[in-house]
C-alpha positions as CSV (number, residue, x, y, z in Angstrom):
1,X,27.6,10.9,47.7
2,X,25.8,8.0,49.0
3,X,27.1,4.1,48.7
4,X,24.7,1.5,47.8
5,X,26.3,-0.8,49.9
6,X,24.8,-0.2,54.0
7,X,27.4,1.2,56.0
8,X,28.8,-0.9,58.9
9,X,27.2,-0.3,62.5
10,X,29.6,0.6,65.6
11,X,28.8,-3.1,67.1
12,X,29.3,-4.4,63.5
13,X,33.0,-2.9,63.1
14,X,33.6,-3.5,66.6
15,X,32.9,-7.3,65.8
16,X,35.4,-7.4,63.2
17,X,38.0,-5.9,65.4
18,X,38.4,-2.1,64.6
19,X,40.1,-0.6,67.3
20,X,38.3,3.1,67.3
21,X,34.7,1.4,67.2
22,X,36.0,-1.1,69.9
23,X,37.3,2.3,72.1
24,X,33.7,4.3,71.2
25,X,31.9,1.6,72.2
26,X,33.5,1.1,75.7
27,X,34.3,5.1,76.1
28,X,29.9,5.2,76.0
29,X,29.8,3.0,79.3
30,X,32.8,4.7,80.7
31,X,32.1,8.4,80.3
32,X,29.8,7.4,83.8
33,X,32.2,6.8,85.6
34,X,34.2,10.0,84.5
35,X,36.7,7.5,82.9
36,X,38.2,6.9,79.7
37,X,40.0,3.6,77.6
38,X,42.8,4.0,74.7
39,X,43.2,0.9,72.8
40,X,45.9,0.1,70.2
41,X,46.5,-2.5,68.2
42,X,49.8,-3.8,67.4
43,X,51.3,-7.4,66.2
44,X,47.1,-8.5,66.4
45,X,47.3,-7.2,70.2
46,X,45.3,-5.3,71.5
47,X,46.9,-2.9,74.5
48,X,44.4,-0.9,76.7
49,X,44.9,1.7,79.0
50,X,42.3,3.4,81.5
51,X,42.4,6.7,82.1
52,X,40.3,7.7,85.5
53,X,39.9,10.7,87.9
54,X,40.0,7.8,91.2
55,X,42.0,5.2,90.7
56,X,39.0,2.2,89.5
57,X,39.7,-1.4,91.0
58,X,41.7,-2.9,88.7
59,X,40.1,-6.9,89.2
60,X,36.7,-5.2,88.7
61,X,37.8,-3.3,85.8
62,X,40.2,-6.1,83.9
63,X,36.5,-8.3,85.0
64,X,35.1,-5.6,82.8
65,X,37.0,-5.4,79.9
66,X,37.3,-9.1,79.4
67,X,33.0,-9.5,79.3
68,X,33.1,-6.7,76.8
69,X,35.8,-8.2,74.5
70,X,34.0,-11.9,75.0
71,X,30.2,-10.5,73.4
72,X,32.1,-8.9,69.9
73,X,33.3,-12.5,69.5
């Protein structure tokens, strides 16, 4: 069964705050670095957990996440 309304793209879903879409977009980029991000939303706040084989640089990782989230605005 198909719908007459087009489905949102992954970016559109992320821009509307959908956690799964944000996670998917970030993990696409992090896969190159053998890292993964887990995101959950509670009480209007996002909690992010970065998992990596090697400890990533905290400042660089935090800056990358902030930049990515700003692009969704």
